[in-house]
C-alpha positions as CSV (number, residue, x, y, z in Angstrom):
1,X,-9.8,-8.2,4.5
2,X,-9.9,-6.4,7.8
3,X,-7.9,-3.3,8.5
4,X,-7.3,-0.6,11.1
5,X,-6.1,2.8,9.9
6,X,-3.7,5.3,11.2
7,X,-3.3,9.0,10.3
8,X,0.2,10.1,9.4
9,X,2.1,13.2,8.2
10,X,-0.1,15.7,10.2
11,X,-3.3,14.1,8.9
12,X,-2.3,14.4,5.2
13,X,-1.7,10.6,4.9
14,X,-3.5,7.4,5.9
15,X,-2.1,4.0,6.5
16,X,-4.3,0.8,6.3
17,X,-2.9,-1.9,8.5
18,X,-4.0,-5.4,7.8
19,X,-5.4,-7.4,10.7
20,X,-3.4,-10.4,9.3
21,X,0.4,-10.3,9.1
22,X,0.9,-11.0,5.4
23,X,4.7,-11.3,5.0
24,X,4.7,-10.2,1.4
25,X,7.6,-11.1,-0.9
26,X,8.6,-7.6,-2.0
27,X,10.6,-8.7,-5.0
28,X,7.6,-10.7,-6.3
29,X,5.1,-7.9,-5.4
30,X,7.1,-5.3,-7.3
31,X,7.3,-7.5,-10.3
32,X,3.6,-8.1,-10.3
33,X,2.9,-4.3,-9.9
34,X,5.4,-3.4,-12.7
35,X,3.8,-6.0,-14.9
36,X,0.5,-4.4,-14.5
37,X,1.9,-1.0,-15.6
38,X,2.5,0.6,-12.2
39,X,5.6,2.8,-12.1
40,X,7.7,1.7,-9.1
41,X,9.6,4.6,-7.6
42,X,11.5,2.8,-5.0
43,X,11.8,-0.8,-3.8
44,X,13.8,-2.8,-1.3
45,X,13.1,-5.7,1.2
46,X,11.2,-3.3,3.5
47,X,8.9,-1.3,1.1
48,X,7.7,-0.5,-2.4
49,X,6.8,3.1,-3.3
50,X,4.8,3.8,-6.4
51,X,2.3,6.3,-7.8
52,X,-1.2,5.0,-7.7
53,X,-4.4,7.0,-8.4
54,X,-2.4,10.3,-8.2
55,X,-1.1,9.4,-4.7
56,X,2.3,8.3,-3.4
57,X,1.6,4.8,-2.2
58,X,3.9,2.7,0.0
59,X,3.4,-1.0,0.6
60,X,5.1,-2.8,3.4
61,X,5.7,-6.6,3.7
62,X,3.4,-6.9,6.8
63,X,0.4,-5.8,4.6
64,X,0.5,-2.1,5.6
65,X,-0.3,0.3,2.8
66,X,0.2,4.1,3.1
67,X,-1.4,6.7,0.8
68,X,-0.4,10.3,0.5
69,X,-2.3,12.5,0.3
70,X,-5.5,10.8,1.5
71,X,-7.8,11.8,4.4
72,X,-10.8,9.4,3.8
73,X,-10.6,6.3,6.0
74,X,-13.1,4.2,4.0
75,X,-11.2,5.0,0.7
76,X,-8.0,4.1,2.4
77,X,-9.4,0.6,3.3
78,X,-11.0,0.1,-0.1
79,X,-7.7,1.1,-1.9
80,X,-5.5,-1.1,0.3
81,X,-7.8,-4.0,-0.3
82,X,-7.7,-3.5,-4.0
83,X,-3.8,-3.3,-4.1
84,X,-3.3,-6.3,-1.7
85,X,-5.7,-8.4,-3.8
86,X,-3.2,-8.0,-6.7
87,X,-0.4,-9.3,-4.5
88,X,-1.8,-12.2,-2.5
């Protein structure tokens, strides 16, 4: 997978933005994540928020994944790839 990254929240968060528009089914994605033992904090048609590796992680249907707190761009891409591989 290919990504660009964006710094958010004054540099305390990073978002990995998939080069491909994935159009994830959020209901199906939240079910898969919950089935793997992830605690879903919030979900709707526009995002899923969960705790992952001691970070608040938000997944968007377009294949964007935001991590808070995280400052390392290479980890951001690695983690986003790992999560999205569960979902696609």
